[in-house]
PyMOL commands that place a pseudoatom at each C-alpha (Angstrom):
pseudoatom trace, name=CA, resn=UNK, resi=1, chain=A, elem=C, hetatm=0, pos=[-11.979, -4.978, -18.557]
pseudoatom trace, name=CA, resn=UNK, resi=2, chain=A, elem=C, hetatm=0, pos=[-15.083, -6.147, -17.325]
pseudoatom trace, name=CA, resn=UNK, resi=3, chain=A, elem=C, hetatm=0, pos=[-16.008, -6.571, -13.658]
pseudoatom trace, name=CA, resn=UNK, resi=4, chain=A, elem=C, hetatm=0, pos=[-14.334, -5.912, -10.757]
pseudoatom trace, name=CA, resn=UNK, resi=5, chain=A, elem=C, hetatm=0, pos=[-10.858, -4.754, -12.682]
pseudoatom trace, name=CA, resn=UNK, resi=6, chain=A, elem=C, hetatm=0, pos=[-12.939, -2.118, -14.402]
pseudoatom trace, name=CA, resn=UNK, resi=7, chain=A, elem=C, hetatm=0, pos=[-14.050, -0.689, -11.288]
pseudoatom trace, name=CA, resn=UNK, resi=8, chain=A, elem=C, hetatm=0, pos=[-10.427, 0.320, -9.508]
pseudoatom trace, name=CA, resn=UNK, resi=9, chain=A, elem=C, hetatm=0, pos=[-10.338, 2.116, -13.265]
pseudoatom trace, name=CA, resn=UNK, resi=10, chain=A, elem=C, hetatm=0, pos=[-12.958, 4.010, -13.335]
pseudoatom trace, name=CA, resn=UNK, resi=11, chain=A, elem=C, hetatm=0, pos=[-11.667, 3.917, -8.874]
pseudoatom trace, name=CA, resn=UNK, resi=12, chain=A, elem=C, hetatm=0, pos=[-8.364, 5.168, -10.704]
pseudoatom trace, name=CA, resn=UNK, resi=13, chain=A, elem=C, hetatm=0, pos=[-10.413, 8.001, -12.764]
pseudoatom trace, name=CA, resn=UNK, resi=14, chain=A, elem=C, hetatm=0, pos=[-12.047, 9.294, -10.479]
pseudoatom trace, name=CA, resn=UNK, resi=15, chain=A, elem=C, hetatm=0, pos=[-8.967, 9.726, -8.386]
pseudoatom trace, name=CA, resn=UNK, resi=16, chain=A, elem=C, hetatm=0, pos=[-6.509, 10.734, -10.643]
pseudoatom trace, name=CA, resn=UNK, resi=17, chain=A, elem=C, hetatm=0, pos=[-9.419, 14.200, -11.693]
pseudoatom trace, name=CA, resn=UNK, resi=18, chain=A, elem=C, hetatm=0, pos=[-9.564, 14.560, -7.765]
pseudoatom trace, name=CA, resn=UNK, resi=19, chain=A, elem=C, hetatm=0, pos=[-5.583, 14.897, -8.062]
pseudoatom trace, name=CA, resn=UNK, resi=20, chain=A, elem=C, hetatm=0, pos=[-5.217, 17.078, -10.927]
pseudoatom trace, name=CA, resn=UNK, resi=21, chain=A, elem=C, hetatm=0, pos=[-8.096, 19.128, -9.817]
pseudoatom trace, name=CA, resn=UNK, resi=22, chain=A, elem=C, hetatm=0, pos=[-6.633, 19.058, -6.866]
pseudoatom trace, name=CA, resn=UNK, resi=23, chain=A, elem=C, hetatm=0, pos=[-3.678, 20.219, -7.517]
pseudoatom trace, name=CA, resn=UNK, resi=24, chain=A, elem=C, hetatm=0, pos=[-4.843, 22.482, -9.162]
pseudoatom trace, name=CA, resn=UNK, resi=25, chain=A, elem=C, hetatm=0, pos=[-6.397, 24.848, -7.593]
pseudoatom trace, name=CA, resn=UNK, resi=26, chain=A, elem=C, hetatm=0, pos=[-3.360, 24.489, -5.175]
pseudoatom trace, name=CA, resn=UNK, resi=27, chain=A, elem=C, hetatm=0, pos=[-0.943, 26.105, -7.894]
pseudoatom trace, name=CA, resn=UNK, resi=28, chain=A, elem=C, hetatm=0, pos=[-3.923, 28.519, -8.924]
pseudoatom trace, name=CA, resn=UNK, resi=29, chain=A, elem=C, hetatm=0, pos=[-4.298, 29.993, -5.452]
pseudoatom trace, name=CA, resn=UNK, resi=30, chain=A, elem=C, hetatm=0, pos=[-0.335, 29.038, -4.271]
pseudoatom trace, name=CA, resn=UNK, resi=31, chain=A, elem=C, hetatm=0, pos=[-1.781, 27.292, -1.096]
pseudoatom trace, name=CA, resn=UNK, resi=32, chain=A, elem=C, hetatm=0, pos=[0.343, 24.220, -1.363]
pseudoatom trace, name=CA, resn=UNK, resi=33, chain=A, elem=C, hetatm=0, pos=[-0.795, 23.220, 2.604]
pseudoatom trace, name=CA, resn=UNK, resi=34, chain=A, elem=C, hetatm=0, pos=[-2.923, 20.268, 1.844]
pseudoatom trace, name=CA, resn=UNK, resi=35, chain=A, elem=C, hetatm=0, pos=[-0.110, 18.895, -0.605]
pseudoatom trace, name=CA, resn=UNK, resi=36, chain=A, elem=C, hetatm=0, pos=[0.080, 14.943, 1.315]
pseudoatom trace, name=CA, resn=UNK, resi=37, chain=A, elem=C, hetatm=0, pos=[-3.217, 15.102, 1.440]
pseudoatom trace, name=CA, resn=UNK, resi=38, chain=A, elem=C, hetatm=0, pos=[-3.563, 15.586, -2.726]
pseudoatom trace, name=CA, resn=UNK, resi=39, chain=A, elem=C, hetatm=0, pos=[-0.213, 13.592, -3.144]
pseudoatom trace, name=CA, resn=UNK, resi=40, chain=A, elem=C, hetatm=0, pos=[-2.028, 10.534, -0.929]
pseudoatom trace, name=CA, resn=UNK, resi=41, chain=A, elem=C, hetatm=0, pos=[-5.448, 10.875, -3.575]
pseudoatom trace, name=CA, resn=UNK, resi=42, chain=A, elem=C, hetatm=0, pos=[-3.201, 10.615, -6.666]
pseudoatom trace, name=CA, resn=UNK, resi=43, chain=A, elem=C, hetatm=0, pos=[-0.989, 7.051, -5.042]
pseudoatom trace, name=CA, resn=UNK, resi=44, chain=A, elem=C, hetatm=0, pos=[-3.388, 5.252, -3.283]
pseudoatom trace, name=CA, resn=UNK, resi=45, chain=A, elem=C, hetatm=0, pos=[-6.632, 6.713, -5.422]
pseudoatom trace, name=CA, resn=UNK, resi=46, chain=A, elem=C, hetatm=0, pos=[-4.394, 7.015, -8.978]
pseudoatom trace, name=CA, resn=UNK, resi=47, chain=A, elem=C, hetatm=0, pos=[-1.421, 4.404, -9.020]
pseudoatom trace, name=CA, resn=UNK, resi=48, chain=A, elem=C, hetatm=0, pos=[-2.787, 2.248, -6.786]
pseudoatom trace, name=CA, resn=UNK, resi=49, chain=A, elem=C, hetatm=0, pos=[-5.913, 1.830, -7.935]
pseudoatom trace, name=CA, resn=UNK, resi=50, chain=A, elem=C, hetatm=0, pos=[-4.962, 0.917, -11.132]
pseudoatom trace, name=CA, resn=UNK, resi=51, chain=A, elem=C, hetatm=0, pos=[-2.166, -1.237, -10.655]
pseudoatom trace, name=CA, resn=UNK, resi=52, chain=A, elem=C, hetatm=0, pos=[-5.613, -2.724, -8.643]
pseudoatom trace, name=CA, resn=UNK, resi=53, chain=A, elem=C, hetatm=0, pos=[-7.015, -2.713, -11.867]
pseudoatom trace, name=CA, resn=UNK, resi=54, chain=A, elem=C, hetatm=0, pos=[-4.239, -4.668, -13.991]
pseudoatom trace, name=CA, resn=UNK, resi=55, chain=A, elem=C, hetatm=0, pos=[-4.067, -7.347, -11.714]
pseudoatom trace, name=CA, resn=UNK, resi=56, chain=A, elem=C, hetatm=0, pos=[-7.288, -8.269, -11.913]
pseudoatom trace, name=CA, resn=UNK, resi=57, chain=A, elem=C, hetatm=0, pos=[-7.405, -7.725, -15.258]
pseudoatom trace, name=CA, resn=UNK, resi=58, chain=A, elem=C, hetatm=0, pos=[-4.548, -10.271, -15.934]
pseudoatom trace, name=CA, resn=UNK, resi=59, chain=A, elem=C, hetatm=0, pos=[-5.756, -13.311, -13.114]
pseudoatom trace, name=CA, resn=UNK, resi=60, chain=A, elem=C, hetatm=0, pos=[-9.942, -13.361, -13.822]
pseudoatom trace, name=CA, resn=UNK, resi=61, chain=A, elem=C, hetatm=0, pos=[-9.948, -16.401, -11.230]
pseudoatom trace, name=CA, resn=UNK, resi=62, chain=A, elem=C, hetatm=0, pos=[-8.909, -14.364, -8.312]
pseudoatom trace, name=CA, resn=UNK, resi=63, chain=A, elem=C, hetatm=0, pos=[-10.845, -10.890, -9.840]
pseudoatom trace, name=CA, resn=UNK, resi=64, chain=A, elem=C, hetatm=0, pos=[-14.097, -12.296, -9.350]
pseudoatom trace, name=CA, resn=UNK, resi=65, chain=A, elem=C, hetatm=0, pos=[-13.638, -13.949, -4.835]
pseudoatom trace, name=CA, resn=UNK, resi=66, chain=A, elem=C, hetatm=0, pos=[-15.211, -13.427, -1.636]
pseudoatom trace, name=CA, resn=UNK, resi=67, chain=A, elem=C, hetatm=0, pos=[-11.689, -11.759, -0.879]
pseudoatom trace, name=CA, resn=UNK, resi=68, chain=A, elem=C, hetatm=0, pos=[-11.231, -9.469, -4.523]
pseudoatom trace, name=CA, resn=UNK, resi=69, chain=A, elem=C, hetatm=0, pos=[-14.086, -7.543, -3.579]
pseudoatom trace, name=CA, resn=UNK, resi=70, chain=A, elem=C, hetatm=0, pos=[-13.684, -7.592, -0.270]
pseudoatom trace, name=CA, resn=UNK, resi=71, chain=A, elem=C, hetatm=0, pos=[-10.224, -5.662, -1.014]
pseudoatom trace, name=CA, resn=UNK, resi=72, chain=A, elem=C, hetatm=0, pos=[-11.749, -3.449, -3.101]
pseudoatom trace, name=CA, resn=UNK, resi=73, chain=A, elem=C, hetatm=0, pos=[-14.675, -2.793, -0.569]
pseudoatom trace, name=CA, resn=UNK, resi=74, chain=A, elem=C, hetatm=0, pos=[-11.792, -1.050, 1.371]
pseudoatom trace, name=CA, resn=UNK, resi=75, chain=A, elem=C, hetatm=0, pos=[-10.464, 0.235, -0.364]
pseudoatom trace, name=CA, resn=UNK, resi=76, chain=A, elem=C, hetatm=0, pos=[-13.127, 1.925, -1.745]
pseudoatom trace, name=CA, resn=UNK, resi=77, chain=A, elem=C, hetatm=0, pos=[-13.667, 2.959, 2.336]
pseudoatom trace, name=CA, resn=UNK, resi=78, chain=A, elem=C, hetatm=0, pos=[-9.486, 3.832, 3.320]
pseudoatom trace, name=CA, resn=UNK, resi=79, chain=A, elem=C, hetatm=0, pos=[-9.918, 6.328, 0.103]
pseudoatom trace, name=CA, resn=UNK, resi=80, chain=A, elem=C, hetatm=0, pos=[-13.372, 8.142, 1.279]
pseudoatom trace, name=CA, resn=UNK, resi=81, chain=A, elem=C, hetatm=0, pos=[-11.759, 8.609, 4.801]
pseudoatom trace, name=CA, resn=UNK, resi=82, chain=A, elem=C, hetatm=0, pos=[-8.385, 8.981, 4.207]
pseudoatom trace, name=CA, resn=UNK, resi=83, chain=A, elem=C, hetatm=0, pos=[-7.566, 11.511, 2.320]
pseudoatom trace, name=CA, resn=UNK, resi=84, chain=A, elem=C, hetatm=0, pos=[-10.590, 13.596, 3.941]
pseudoatom trace, name=CA, resn=UNK, resi=85, chain=A, elem=C, hetatm=0, pos=[-8.425, 12.650, 6.522]
pseudoatom trace, name=CA, resn=UNK, resi=86, chain=A, elem=C, hetatm=0, pos=[-5.220, 13.723, 5.608]
pseudoatom trace, name=CA, resn=UNK, resi=87, chain=A, elem=C, hetatm=0, pos=[-6.607, 17.172, 5.072]
pseudoatom trace, name=CA, resn=UNK, resi=88, chain=A, elem=C, hetatm=0, pos=[-8.380, 17.206, 8.821]
pseudoatom trace, name=CA, resn=UNK, resi=89, chain=A, elem=C, hetatm=0, pos=[-5.540, 16.469, 10.137]
pseudoatom trace, name=CA, resn=UNK, resi=90, chain=A, elem=C, hetatm=0, pos=[-2.793, 19.256, 8.954]
pseudoatom trace, name=CA, resn=UNK, resi=91, chain=A, elem=C, hetatm=0, pos=[-5.728, 21.992, 9.470]
pseudoatom trace, name=CA, resn=UNK, resi=92, chain=A, elem=C, hetatm=0, pos=[-5.140, 20.171, 13.258]
pseudoatom trace, name=CA, resn=UNK, resi=93, chain=A, elem=C, hetatm=0, pos=[-8.796, 19.771, 12.980]
pseudoatom trace, name=CA, resn=UNK, resi=94, chain=A, elem=C, hetatm=0, pos=[-9.055, 16.451, 13.647]
pseudoatom trace, name=CA, resn=UNK, resi=95, chain=A, elem=C, hetatm=0, pos=[-6.321, 13.066, 13.732]
pseudoatom trace, name=CA, resn=UNK, resi=96, chain=A, elem=C, hetatm=0, pos=[-8.987, 10.515, 13.877]
pseudoatom trace, name=CA, resn=UNK, resi=97, chain=A, elem=C, hetatm=0, pos=[-10.255, 10.162, 10.000]
pseudoatom trace, name=CA, resn=UNK, resi=98, chain=A, elem=C, hetatm=0, pos=[-6.640, 9.427, 9.127]
pseudoatom trace, name=CA, resn=UNK, resi=99, chain=A, elem=C, hetatm=0, pos=[-5.587, 7.426, 12.046]
pseudoatom trace, name=CA, resn=UNK, resi=100, chain=A, elem=C, hetatm=0, pos=[-8.373, 5.062, 11.042]
pseudoatom trace, name=CA, resn=UNK, resi=101, chain=A, elem=C, hetatm=0, pos=[-7.823, 5.369, 6.966]
pseudoatom trace, name=CA, resn=UNK, resi=102, chain=A, elem=C, hetatm=0, pos=[-4.750, 4.558, 7.233]
pseudoatom trace, name=CA, resn=UNK, resi=103, chain=A, elem=C, hetatm=0, pos=[-5.776, 1.365, 9.539]
pseudoatom trace, name=CA, resn=UNK, resi=104, chain=A, elem=C, hetatm=0, pos=[-8.790, 0.544, 7.032]
pseudoatom trace, name=CA, resn=UNK, resi=105, chain=A, elem=C, hetatm=0, pos=[-6.141, 1.127, 4.371]
pseudoatom trace, name=CA, resn=UNK, resi=106, chain=A, elem=C, hetatm=0, pos=[-3.647, -1.490, 5.410]
pseudoatom trace, name=CA, resn=UNK, resi=107, chain=A, elem=C, hetatm=0, pos=[-5.907, -3.944, 5.706]
pseudoatom trace, name=CA, resn=UNK, resi=108, chain=A, elem=C, hetatm=0, pos=[-7.327, -3.980, 2.230]
pseudoatom trace, name=CA, resn=UNK, resi=109, chain=A, elem=C, hetatm=0, pos=[-3.592, -4.294, 1.472]
pseudoatom trace, name=CA, resn=UNK, resi=110, chain=A, elem=C, hetatm=0, pos=[-3.163, -6.738, 3.740]
pseudoatom trace, name=CA, resn=UNK, resi=111, chain=A, elem=C, hetatm=0, pos=[-6.230, -8.410, 1.935]
pseudoatom trace, name=CA, resn=UNK, resi=112, chain=A, elem=C, hetatm=0, pos=[-4.799, -7.479, -1.467]
pseudoatom trace, name=CA, resn=UNK, resi=113, chain=A, elem=C, hetatm=0, pos=[-1.665, -9.813, -0.082]
pseudoatom trace, name=CA, resn=UNK, resi=114, chain=A, elem=C, hetatm=0, pos=[-3.604, -12.524, 0.908]
pseudoatom trace, name=CA, resn=UNK, resi=115, chain=A, elem=C, hetatm=0, pos=[-4.573, -12.200, -2.501]
pseudoatom trace, name=CA, resn=UNK, resi=116, chain=A, elem=C, hetatm=0, pos=[-2.005, -12.916, -4.567]
pseudoatom trace, name=CA, resn=UNK, resi=117, chain=A, elem=C, hetatm=0, pos=[0.621, -14.665, -2.579]
pseudoatom trace, name=CA, resn=UNK, resi=118, chain=A, elem=C, hetatm=0, pos=[-2.097, -17.423, -0.958]
pseudoatom trace, name=CA, resn=UNK, resi=119, chain=A, elem=C, hetatm=0, pos=[-2.685, -20.521, -2.678]
pseudoatom trace, name=CA, resn=UNK, resi=120, chain=A, elem=C, hetatm=0, pos=[-4.650, -21.578, -5.252]
pseudoatom trace, name=CA, resn=UNK, resi=121, chain=A, elem=C, hetatm=0, pos=[-5.256, -25.414, -4.557]
pseudoatom trace, name=CA, resn=UNK, resi=122, chain=A, elem=C, hetatm=0, pos=[-6.534, -25.154, -8.763]
pseudoatom trace, name=CA, resn=UNK, resi=123, chain=A, elem=C, hetatm=0, pos=[-4.057, -24.627, -9.943]
pseudoatom trace, name=CA, resn=UNK, resi=124, chain=A, elem=C, hetatm=0, pos=[-1.993, -27.034, -7.294]
pseudoatom trace, name=CA, resn=UNK, resi=125, chain=A, elem=C, hetatm=0, pos=[-3.674, -29.853, -8.952]
pseudoatom trace, name=CA, resn=UNK, resi=126, chain=A, elem=C, hetatm=0, pos=[-3.067, -28.857, -12.058]
pseudoatom trace, name=CA, resn=UNK, resi=127, chain=A, elem=C, hetatm=0, pos=[0.376, -28.597, -11.897]
pseudoatom trace, name=CA, resn=UNK, resi=128, chain=A, elem=C, hetatm=0, pos=[0.284, -32.177, -9.078]
pseudoatom trace, name=CA, resn=UNK, resi=129, chain=A, elem=C, hetatm=0, pos=[-1.561, -34.280, -11.458]
pseudoatom trace, name=CA, resn=UNK, resi=130, chain=A, elem=C, hetatm=0, pos=[1.101, -32.530, -15.181]
pseudoatom trace, name=CA, resn=UNK, resi=131, chain=A, elem=C, hetatm=0, pos=[3.798, -34.064, -12.906]
pseudoatom trace, name=CA, resn=UNK, resi=132, chain=A, elem=C, hetatm=0, pos=[3.193, -37.127, -11.897]
pseudoatom trace, name=CA, resn=UNK, resi=133, chain=A, elem=C, hetatm=0, pos=[3.616, -40.679, -12.669]
pseudoatom trace, name=CA, resn=UNK, resi=134, chain=A, elem=C, hetatm=0, pos=[1.317, -42.245, -15.581]
for i in range(1, 134): cmd.bond("trace and resi %d" % i, "trace and resi %d" % (i + 1))
show_as sticks, trace
zoom trace
């Protein structure tokens, strides 16, 4: 794994490690108040980023686009804002970061959706040439 897929996998691994340590701390202290933030770190950080890594590994042409790099940047920013933001919202200190982080992650997922769904002119041209009459 190289390039963007490796970057997403590294983010996934660090999220998993953070989630594991956080879970151990919550279990040891028997204080599970922040478990929703912990859950978001695991789901969005570990699971989603690992899935993004596998997608970009399997689709290397998609990984070198500006959209894919934008997707990575938005995902990283969203994780750094959203998880602490959820913790602050649970502690009733401030909901602003959770709201902003949620919107940034939504933007990240919309960019990813476009990366996956958008028509690829090069593939379309190849398919058209194969089916064109000689």
